[in-house]
Residue, then its C-alpha position, 0 to 999 in steps of 0.5 A: x798389333x805390337x805391344x812393348x813390355x819394358x821390364x824394370x826393377x829397383x834392385x839392380x845389384x850394380x846400380x840400385x834404383x837406376x831406373x828412377x835416377x833423374x835424367x834432365x829432371x825426369x826419372x830415367x825410365x820415363x825418359x826411355x818411355x818418351x822415346x818409345x812413344x815415338x815408335x810407329x810400330x808399337x800400339x801399346x807400352x806396358x811396364x812389367x815390374x815385380x811384386x817385391x816391396x822394393x818396387x813399390x815406389x817404382x810402381x807408384x811412379x809409373x801409375x802416377x805417370x799414367x803407364x800401364x803397369x803389371x807386377x809379377x815375380x821378381x826373379x822369374x821374369x819370364x813368368x812376369x812376361x807371361x802374366x802381363x800377356x795373360x792379364x792384357x790378353x795379348x795376341x800379337x807381337x811382343x817387344x821385349x825391352x829393358x829399362x836401362x836403355x834410355x838411348x833406345x832408338x825408335x827406328x831400330x825398334x820399328x825395324x825389328x818389329x817389321x823384320x819379324x812380321x815381314x820375314x815370318x819369323x817367330x822371334x827377331x832381335x838385334x842381339x843374337x848377331x850383335x852389330x848394334x851398341x849395347x843399349x839399343x837391344x830389342x827382341x820381338x816375338x809372337x805371343x804364342x812363342x812367349x806362352x810356349x816358353x813360359x810353359x816349357x822353360x824350367x831352368x832358372x837362367x831361362x826363367x830369369x832372362x825371358x828369351x833364351x829358351x826361345x832362341x837356344x839350341x834345338x829351338x822350334x822357332x824361326x829366328x831372324x836377325x837385325x844387323x847393321x853396317x858398320x858394326x858398332x857392337x863394341x860400343x856401350x850405351x846401356x846403364x849398369x854402372x855410375x859411369x854409364x849413367x854419366x855418359x847418358x847424362x852427357x848425351x842428353x845434355x848435348x842433344x835433348x834441349x835442341x832435339x828431344x827426338x834425337x836418333x842413334x846417328x845423332x849420338x854417334x856424331x858426338x865426339x865422345x860417343x864411341x865408348x867401348x863396351x868394356x869401359 
């Protein structure tokens, strides 16, 4: 089984509240979940947010939408993931996703899950060797690797960013990389800034009405899709 844990918070420093910004009439995070539900390799989708009062409105929105929601530490996101894994008694693959990627591609996520499983890796991602646009990021790891990281990682950086201890120098784990050709790593499709959200709005307006299940190839075909990562 593979469970997606989607991390989300309201207190983004560059674009506060972005995960609940309306995107074609729905909060951005729910548009992303809509896309994740098309993944063939995911058995379960869970949102991990914080216990901080700033995330109360987010948690209420998620529960009202019928989503499994776990609340944990605000800054110790690794601890939040371990808490989710323990509360839900997860034993299979865990797929780490972030709630600022409303263009997430189910096909890319499925390919990364399959790579981890079929390659016998402990961790697989498309971010360590980046060839995909920022905003299609996916990491897949075993529940055992997550729990070991939770027990042994001590630096604030490792705790905040969840996985660096798993893939960092001296890692005890087998790592796999999902790559594509041509290299699209220069493109920026994630949402950190108002201009990023404007871009995503344009993509949804252009593609969603005729094809809610649009793919990253459909995005690439748009005349304005080749948005540089430093834009």
